[in-house]
Backbone as ProteinMPNN parsed JSONL, in Angstrom:
{"seq_chain_A": "MKSISGFIKKEAVFVITAGCALASALFVPPSREYFAYINLHVLVLLFCLLAVVAGIKSTGVFELLSRSLLSKTKDAKTVGMILVLLCFFLAMLITNDVALITIVPLSIDI", "coords_chain_A": {"N_chain_A": [[30.57, -22.861, -19.949], [30.894, -22.974, -17.217], [30.522, -20.346, -16.514], [27.81, -19.972, -16.963], [26.624, -21.741, -15.122], [27.644, -20.598, -12.838], [26.389, -18.109, -12.924], [23.727, -18.928, -12.598], [23.822, -19.994, -10.017], [24.564, -17.715, -8.59], [22.512, -15.896, -9.137], [20.04, -17.086, -8.316], [17.376, -16.584, -7.489], [16.459, -14.811, -9.447], [16.649, -16.471, -11.741], [14.811, -18.51, -11.127], [12.466, -16.982, -10.933], [12.297, -15.931, -13.554], [11.972, -18.324, -14.945], [9.475, -19.17, -13.946], [7.909, -17.069, -14.927], [8.132, -17.471, -17.675], [6.913, -19.995, -17.815], [4.317, -19.318, -17.033], [3.593, -17.848, -19.224], [3.005, -19.759, -21.034], [0.474, -20.581, -20.361], [-1.089, -18.292, -20.583], [-0.988, -16.806, -23.436], [1.464, -14.464, -24.653], [0.582, -11.098, -25.434], [-0.494, -7.901, -26.786], [-1.993, -6.937, -24.743], [-0.656, -7.385, -22.418], [0.859, -5.129, -21.775], [-1.018, -3.471, -20.711], [-1.338, -4.433, -18.196], [0.613, -3.399, -16.62], [1.089, -1.111, -14.121], [2.09, 1.902, -14.108], [1.982, 4.097, -12.408], [1.9, 3.025, -9.781], [4.338, 1.655, -9.806], [6.157, 3.791, -10.037], [5.631, 5.126, -7.632], [6.441, 3.153, -5.765], [9.147, 2.998, -6.462], [9.959, 5.564, -5.705], [9.507, 5.393, -2.954], [11.375, 3.386, -2.275], [13.695, 4.792, -2.918], [13.586, 6.846, -1.018], [13.783, 5.357, 1.355], [16.334, 4.259, 0.957], [17.789, 6.635, 1.019], [17.32, 7.478, 3.661], [18.537, 5.364, 4.969], [21.185, 5.751, 4.164], [21.827, 8.042, 5.558], [22.203, 7.136, 8.078], [20.196, 6.757, 9.913], [18.784, 4.351, 10.313], [20.789, 2.789, 11.422], [21.235, 4.156, 13.81], [18.702, 3.827, 15.018], [18.682, 1.02, 15.24], [20.852, 0.552, 16.97], [19.883, 1.856, 19.245], [17.607, 0.316, 19.804], [18.769, -2.201, 20.28], [20.298, -1.639, 22.518], [18.411, -1.299, 24.472], [17.134, -3.687, 24.819], [17.115, -7.087, 26.041], [17.429, -9.684, 24.985], [17.438, -11.75, 21.966], [14.907, -12.646, 21.358], [13.154, -10.707, 22.328], [13.866, -8.543, 20.709], [13.065, -9.536, 18.212], [10.302, -9.739, 18.682], [9.631, -7.04, 19.046], [10.235, -6.003, 16.494], [8.379, -7.417, 14.917], [5.943, -6.548, 16.032], [6.191, -3.81, 15.564], [6.103, -3.741, 12.759], [3.536, -4.799, 12.468], [1.802, -2.87, 13.699], [2.505, -0.626, 12.213], [1.616, -1.396, 9.713], [-1.063, -1.075, 10.035], [-1.443, 1.593, 9.739], [-0.323, 2.281, 7.298], [0.032, 0.691, 4.053], [0.643, -2.884, 3.772], [2.873, -3.625, 2.152], [4.375, -1.278, 2.034], [4.971, -0.933, 4.723], [6.587, -3.188, 5.154], [8.685, -2.619, 3.371], [9.848, -0.482, 4.651], [10.535, -1.487, 7.169], [12.145, -3.764, 6.801], [14.875, -2.988, 5.988], [15.71, -1.923, 8.453], [15.567, -4.202, 10.04], [17.541, -5.741, 8.81], [19.813, -4.217, 9.4], [19.891, -4.572, 12.137]], "CA_chain_A": [[29.566, -23.573, -19.179], [31.06, -22.6, -15.81], [29.961, -19.015, -16.288], [26.355, -20.108, -16.905], [26.268, -22.343, -13.829], [27.962, -19.591, -11.825], [25.314, -17.114, -12.952], [22.525, -19.543, -12.021], [24.021, -20.075, -8.563], [24.627, -16.358, -8.039], [21.226, -15.23, -9.352], [19.045, -18.167, -8.262], [16.015, -16.036, -7.4], [16.133, -14.286, -10.775], [16.464, -17.583, -12.672], [13.541, -19.157, -10.781], [11.394, -16.053, -11.299], [12.209, -15.907, -15.019], [11.391, -19.609, -15.342], [8.038, -19.129, -13.633], [7.276, -16.131, -15.861], [8.031, -18.156, -18.969], [5.906, -21.053, -17.683], [2.994, -18.701, -17.023], [3.307, -17.391, -20.582], [2.437, -20.892, -21.765], [-0.954, -20.653, -20.05], [-1.693, -17.071, -21.137], [-0.034, -16.388, -24.48], [1.776, -13.028, -24.669], [-0.127, -10.257, -26.397], [-0.373, -6.474, -26.495], [-2.712, -6.65, -23.505], [0.297, -7.452, -21.304], [1.287, -3.782, -21.411], [-2.088, -2.856, -19.917], [-1.232, -4.947, -16.829], [1.633, -2.63, -15.9], [0.572, 0.115, -13.519], [3.275, 2.745, -13.95], [1.819, 4.974, -11.245], [2.308, 2.263, -8.599], [5.769, 1.4, -9.918], [6.871, 5.034, -9.735], [5.502, 5.364, -6.188], [7.312, 2.211, -5.063], [10.519, 3.422, -6.693], [10.206, 6.732, -4.847], [9.605, 4.903, -1.576], [12.677, 2.73, -2.135], [14.719, 5.838, -2.932], [13.536, 7.518, 0.284], [14.329, 4.419, 2.347], [17.782, 4.215, 0.731], [18.325, 7.903, 1.516], [17.298, 7.44, 5.126], [19.569, 4.412, 5.388], [22.512, 6.337, 3.943], [22.092, 9.062, 6.573], [22.533, 6.472, 9.332], [19.052, 6.731, 10.829], [18.49, 2.963, 10.662], [21.848, 2.338, 12.325], [20.944, 4.782, 15.099], [17.539, 3.141, 15.582], [19.032, -0.346, 15.608], [21.678, 0.616, 18.19], [19.002, 2.222, 20.345], [16.768, -0.844, 20.111], [19.598, -3.253, 20.854], [20.772, -1.245, 23.851], [17.297, -1.332, 25.427], [16.566, -5.033, 24.909], [18.023, -8.034, 26.692], [17.693, -10.886, 24.197], [17.001, -11.739, 20.567], [13.459, -12.878, 21.306], [12.515, -9.406, 22.525], [14.113, -7.754, 19.496], [12.173, -10.076, 17.194], [8.926, -9.356, 19.003], [9.492, -5.602, 18.783], [10.195, -5.803, 15.044], [7.1, -7.931, 14.405], [4.882, -5.638, 16.467], [6.383, -2.548, 14.85], [5.562, -3.929, 11.412], [2.098, -5.026, 12.614], [1.104, -1.605, 13.942], [2.761, 0.264, 11.092], [0.762, -1.838, 8.609], [-2.409, -0.559, 10.264], [-1.466, 2.987, 9.304], [0.019, 2.306, 5.874], [-0.175, -0.632, 3.47], [1.587, -3.914, 4.202], [4.121, -3.594, 1.396], [5.139, -0.096, 2.45], [5.482, -1.23, 6.064], [7.703, -4.121, 5.013], [9.809, -1.955, 2.714], [10.52, 0.4, 5.607], [11.033, -2.224, 8.336], [13.17, -4.751, 6.434], [16.238, -2.467, 6.144], [16.004, -1.819, 9.885], [15.819, -5.569, 10.501], [18.836, -6.162, 8.289], [20.836, -3.529, 10.182], [19.955, -5.199, 13.47]], "C_chain_A": [[29.651, -23.208, -17.692], [30.44, -21.234, -15.518], [28.442, -19.067, -16.205], [25.93, -20.694, -15.56], [26.591, -21.387, -12.683], [26.898, -18.52, -11.739], [24.057, -17.667, -12.299], [22.647, -19.632, -10.508], [23.976, -18.688, -7.922], [23.268, -15.672, -8.077], [20.085, -16.249, -9.341], [17.614, -17.631, -8.242], [15.575, -15.5, -8.761], [15.826, -15.412, -11.755], [15.137, -18.289, -12.395], [12.368, -18.276, -11.189], [11.208, -15.993, -12.812], [11.604, -17.204, -15.537], [9.899, -19.658, -15.088], [7.292, -18.184, -14.58], [7.117, -16.769, -17.238], [6.987, -19.27, -18.927], [4.499, -20.465, -17.683], [2.603, -18.188, -18.404], [2.751, -18.528, -21.436], [0.933, -20.988, -21.551], [-1.72, -19.448, -20.6], [-0.71, -16.545, -22.18], [0.206, -14.879, -24.462], [1.011, -12.288, -25.763], [0.106, -8.796, -26.033], [-1.071, -6.102, -25.194], [-1.792, -6.712, -22.279], [0.714, -6.058, -20.838], [0.229, -3.055, -20.593], [-2.02, -3.311, -18.46], [-0.282, -4.106, -15.979], [1.019, -1.329, -15.414], [1.767, 1.012, -13.196], [3.184, 3.661, -12.739], [2.297, 4.267, -9.968], [3.806, 1.988, -8.633], [6.593, 2.638, -9.577], [6.804, 5.339, -8.234], [6.399, 4.428, -5.382], [8.786, 2.551, -5.262], [10.873, 4.609, -5.803], [10.343, 6.319, -3.385], [10.943, 4.222, -1.336], [13.81, 3.751, -2.124], [14.76, 6.571, -1.595], [14.137, 6.635, 1.366], [15.846, 4.313, 2.195], [18.441, 5.502, 1.222], [18.374, 7.947, 3.028], [18.377, 6.508, 5.641], [20.964, 5.015, 5.239], [22.841, 7.431, 4.953], [22.419, 8.452, 7.928], [21.398, 6.4, 10.329], [18.738, 5.299, 11.259], [19.536, 2.406, 11.62], [21.627, 2.9, 13.729], [19.759, 4.094, 15.787], [17.882, 1.723, 16.033], [19.914, -0.377, 16.859], [20.824, 0.94, 19.412], [18.146, 1.029, 20.779], [17.584, -1.935, 20.778], [20.097, -2.906, 22.25], [19.674, -1.346, 24.908], [16.668, -2.712, 25.582], [17.613, -5.997, 25.444], [18.363, -9.237, 25.825], [17.098, -10.777, 22.797], [15.494, -11.93, 20.443], [12.699, -11.56, 21.444], [12.681, -8.52, 21.298], [13.19, -8.224, 18.372], [10.732, -9.672, 17.425], [8.686, -7.871, 18.725], [9.395, -5.338, 17.281], [8.877, -6.276, 14.441], [5.966, -6.991, 14.785], [4.98, -4.281, 15.783], [5.804, -2.639, 13.436], [4.047, -4.092, 11.46], [1.344, -3.707, 12.77], [1.33, -0.598, 12.813], [1.882, -0.1, 9.894], [-0.687, -1.415, 8.803], [-2.553, 0.871, 9.75], [-1.205, 3.127, 7.807], [-0.163, 0.893, 5.33], [0.928, -1.603, 3.903], [2.917, -3.83, 3.466], [4.99, -2.399, 1.784], [5.727, -0.316, 3.842], [6.683, -2.165, 5.975], [8.915, -3.462, 4.377], [10.548, -1.046, 3.681], [11.123, -0.364, 6.784], [12.153, -3.19, 7.992], [14.59, -4.183, 6.501], [16.662, -2.299, 7.609], [16.344, -3.202, 10.435], [17.177, -6.071, 10.033], [19.968, -5.488, 9.063], [21.002, -4.148, 11.571], [20.649, -6.521, 13.368]], "O_chain_A": [[28.638, -23.139, -16.996], [29.908, -20.993, -14.434], [27.839, -18.295, -15.46], [24.991, -20.204, -14.933], [25.89, -21.369, -11.671], [26.535, -18.07, -10.652], [23.392, -16.967, -11.535], [21.68, -19.374, -9.791], [23.416, -18.516, -6.839], [22.913, -14.945, -7.149], [19.26, -16.269, -10.254], [16.739, -18.177, -8.913], [14.437, -15.718, -9.175], [14.86, -15.33, -12.514], [14.414, -18.63, -13.331], [11.381, -18.772, -11.733], [10.076, -16.003, -13.296], [10.806, -17.183, -16.474], [9.139, -20.138, -15.93], [6.168, -18.475, -14.987], [6.079, -16.617, -17.883], [6.256, -19.468, -19.897], [3.585, -21.048, -18.266], [1.417, -18.101, -18.721], [2.099, -18.281, -22.45], [0.2, -21.421, -22.44], [-2.866, -19.578, -21.03], [0.286, -15.91, -21.835], [-0.731, -14.102, -24.279], [0.825, -12.796, -26.869], [0.824, -8.495, -25.08], [-0.772, -5.063, -24.606], [-2.114, -6.157, -21.228], [0.9, -5.832, -19.643], [0.549, -2.119, -19.859], [-2.579, -2.654, -17.581], [-0.375, -4.109, -14.751], [0.493, -0.543, -16.203], [2.377, 0.887, -12.134], [4.199, 3.967, -12.112], [3.02, 4.86, -9.168], [4.475, 2.078, -7.604], [7.616, 2.537, -8.9], [7.795, 5.758, -7.637], [7.044, 4.856, -4.425], [9.587, 2.409, -4.338], [11.956, 4.654, -5.219], [11.197, 6.837, -2.665], [11.58, 4.453, -0.308], [14.785, 3.584, -1.391], [15.838, 6.885, -1.09], [14.911, 7.106, 2.199], [16.566, 4.28, 3.193], [19.536, 5.46, 1.783], [19.358, 8.401, 3.611], [19.052, 6.81, 6.625], [21.826, 4.81, 6.094], [24.016, 7.721, 5.182], [22.863, 9.158, 8.834], [21.612, 6.02, 11.48], [18.456, 5.052, 12.431], [19.208, 1.639, 12.526], [21.814, 2.193, 14.72], [19.805, 3.814, 16.984], [17.426, 1.276, 17.085], [19.739, -1.244, 17.715], [21.019, 0.367, 20.484], [17.985, 0.77, 21.971], [17.128, -2.536, 21.751], [20.295, -3.797, 23.075], [19.964, -1.464, 26.098], [15.76, -2.886, 26.394], [18.817, -5.771, 25.324], [19.472, -9.763, 25.915], [16.357, -9.844, 22.488], [14.88, -11.418, 19.507], [11.71, -11.333, 20.747], [11.747, -7.827, 20.894], [12.603, -7.406, 17.664], [10.021, -9.307, 16.489], [7.629, -7.503, 18.214], [8.567, -4.54, 16.844], [8.321, -5.62, 13.56], [5.12, -6.67, 13.951], [3.96, -3.672, 15.459], [5.106, -1.734, 12.978], [3.344, -3.58, 10.589], [0.369, -3.454, 12.062], [0.441, 0.193, 12.497], [1.452, 0.778, 9.147], [-1.46, -1.395, 7.845], [-3.643, 1.303, 9.376], [-1.789, 3.979, 7.138], [-0.485, -0.016, 6.094], [2.002, -1.19, 4.342], [3.975, -3.951, 4.084], [6.213, -2.516, 1.851], [6.863, 0.079, 4.105], [7.688, -1.949, 6.652], [10.048, -3.712, 4.789], [11.757, -0.857, 3.546], [12.129, 0.073, 7.344], [13.036, -3.417, 8.82], [15.464, -4.861, 7.042], [17.825, -2.508, 7.957], [17.294, -3.355, 11.203], [17.882, -6.75, 10.779], [20.98, -6.127, 9.351], [22.109, -4.233, 12.102], [20.809, -7.214, 14.373]]}, "name": "protein", "num_of_chains": 1, "seq": "MKSISGFIKKEAVFVITAGCALASALFVPPSREYFAYINLHVLVLLFCLLAVVAGIKSTGVFELLSRSLLSKTKDAKTVGMILVLLCFFLAMLITNDVALITIVPLSIDI"}
C-alpha cells in the first residue's frame, strides 16, 4: 500500500491526467475511431523538436545564454520581463508550443 501511495505522490500529474482520461472515456466510449485522433506527423515533429532542444541543452548553449542574460540584468523582475518578451516575440515567428518548448529549458537554467 505504501508503494501505491508513494507512486501517486511521486507521479501526481500522471495520476491526475490518467484519471481525467478515464473520466472522459465515460462521455465518449472508446472505439476504433480513437486511433484516427492521433496525428503521428505532429507527434514525430514534436519529438524531433524535443530532441533538438535536448541536444542544444547538452552542448551548454542554454547555460551560456542564461549566464549572459544574468550578467547583463540587475534584478529578477528584469529577467522575468526579458523571458516573457522573448517568448512573446518568438511566438510571432513560430507557433506558441514551439516557442514554449524552446524557452522553458532556458528559463529552468536561469
